[in-house]
Residue, then its C-alpha position, 0 to 999 in steps of 0.5 A: m567705421s564712419d566718423r559722420n555725426i548722424v543724429i536721429e531725433a524723435v518727432e514731437g508736436k505739431k511743429q516737428r510733424a510739419a517739418f517731417v512732412d516738409i522733408g518728405r516733400e523736399f525729397a519727393a520734389r527731386e524725382p522727375h515724375n513726382v506729383p506734388q500733393l496737397r500739404s494740408e492732406q499730408l499733415e492730416l495723415v500724420d496728425p493723431d487727432k485727424n487720422p482715424f488710423f491712430g485709433h488702433a495704432e501707435a507711431q513714432l516719427f523720426i528725422a535724421y540730421e547731419g550738421g544741423k541739416p535734415v537728411g532723412r526721415i522714417a516712421a515706426h508704427i504698430d497697427k493693433l488690428a494687424l497684430e490680431l491677424p493670422p501670420e499667414q496673412g502677412m502680419g499677425p502677432g509681433t509684426g511692426m512696420f516702418g514707412y515714410f522712408d527718405a534718406e540722403d544716402e545709404e548710411v543715413a538710410k541704415s541709421l534711420i532703419s536701425r532707429a525704427e527697428d529699435w523702437l519696434r523692438a522696445k515695444g515687443m515686436t519681433r518682425v518688421i515689414g515695410p514701407i507702409s505709410l502709415s496704414i495699409w490702405e494709404e501707401p503700401g510698398l516701395l516703388v521698384k518699377g515704374q519710375d519713368h512715369s507719374p503716379m496716379i491719385m493716391m499712389g506712392h512714388d519712390p526713387a529706384h535706389y531706395a530698394g538697394w538700401i532697404e535690402g542692404a539693411g537686411f530686408t527681404h521681399a515679402k510681397s509685390l503689389l502690381t498696377y495695370d495700365l489699360d487703354i480704354s479708348t478701344p473695345f474689350p476683347r470679344i470674349v469679354q464682351r460676350i461675358v458682359q452681354s450674357g450678364e446683361r440678359n440675366e434678370r437677377i443682376r442689376l448694376r447701379g451707380v452709387d447713390k450720393s443722396r444716401w452717401v454714408e449708407e452707400i459707403r457702409t455697403v461698399l466697405e462691408i462688401l470689402n471687409d468680407a471680400w478681402s478678409t483672407n487677403w495678404g495684408f488685409v486690415p478691416f476698416t473701423e467705424a471711425e475710418i468708414e466715416h472718415a473715408a465717406k467724408k474724404l471720398k465724397p467730393v471725388v466720387r462720380p456715381e456713373l464711375n462707381m458701381i454696386a452690383e446687386l444679385d436679387g436685390r442684394p449688393v454683392a460686388f462693387m468697383v470704386v473708380l477715381p478720376d486722376l486728380n494727380e494730373v491737376l495737382k501736377k499742373v498746379r504743383g500741389k498748391l491751391f493758391p492763388f489759382g490751384w483751387f479753381h483747377l481742382l474744383r473744375a476737375l471735381r465737377k467734370p473730370t474731362g480728359l483725366g485718366m481713371r484709377v480703380p483702387l478697389m474692387g470686391v465680390r462677396k467671398e461666397f461667390q468668389s469661386s464661381r463664374l459669377a465673380s468674374q462676370l460681375a467684374f467684367m460687367m462693372i469694368s465695361k459699364i464704367r469704361d463706357n461712361a468714362t470714355e463717353q462722358y469724360g473723354s478718358k482714354r486711360a485707366e489704371i487698376g491696382w494695387i493687385l497682389d502678385d499672387n491674386k490669380g483671380m484679379v490677375a486673370i481679369a487684368d490679363a483678359i481685358e488686355s491690360s499690362i503691368n506698369r508699376e510694381y511696389v514691394i513690401y519687405e520684411k525682416a526678423l527683429 
């Protein structure tokens, strides 16, 4: 039995939330390929008054101390919308979550996880999945492959040993999320080019960039397709109205119309692809700090993301077309068009697609067809309470 005195304290109030964020930043800074994020953005994610996730969720943050020194952190949370989902989609009644997991060593890790489990159990939860920090749309999963290179924008980055500590606490693998690395400096395979050319001859199909003069309407169109296209996916939680408005505000500065496509069939939007320039390359250069000169580099990248890599975080085709050849054709057409724009207008050479569920056969087939390769794997774990 250990004689260590590890104290787990519940976080309350703005000052302690800031401490919670700073502890995570300290752990992240130890990783060789970590990219420092903007502290203001991280503070907003754990603020119930600023993150619309809290409109349908409750959470408790915890900090671990030993000898008065912070040695770890964890969040326990319940997404009320996730409780309404069918269990076969990964969540459902009785499913709580943990996230924002950092620990100095395995004993601290087990103490933190145990405290999070106790909180969830007291709330009536019978199962826990994680790490998910906090929303499934923010940072789902623990990085188990890909620590040897920096993450792209809005991607988590964890040390390899965390997996063993979580598994040692009784968790088992629930689902893998994959990202695919793609060299966009060379043409796609001939078969993909032929599929794209066939689609371009189809007068019923029209590709267009998002119209930022109708920004909120365009965001609603994209998320309406997303909510339909992903409705039966593992882990899917639909966006709320508040989250749509929040996403519109956050994404507008980083979205380039020529890199974000909506596909129409007979004038009706049926598919979309979101592509974000990898601002992590800029944040790494300025070490996550806007002052004194970081803001200049960030604004310049927002105006013209020259030379940056590109990340495809979201893509979807309406469910009614997903079993048809049209679905993959629209996907290849959007990927091809965006690739051309990224290379010709911004000099981009690399892109990353993900996350993709490891059992999403359609998306895995598309990733294979364009000759991309898996470069990162995230795992969501589960455990009965």
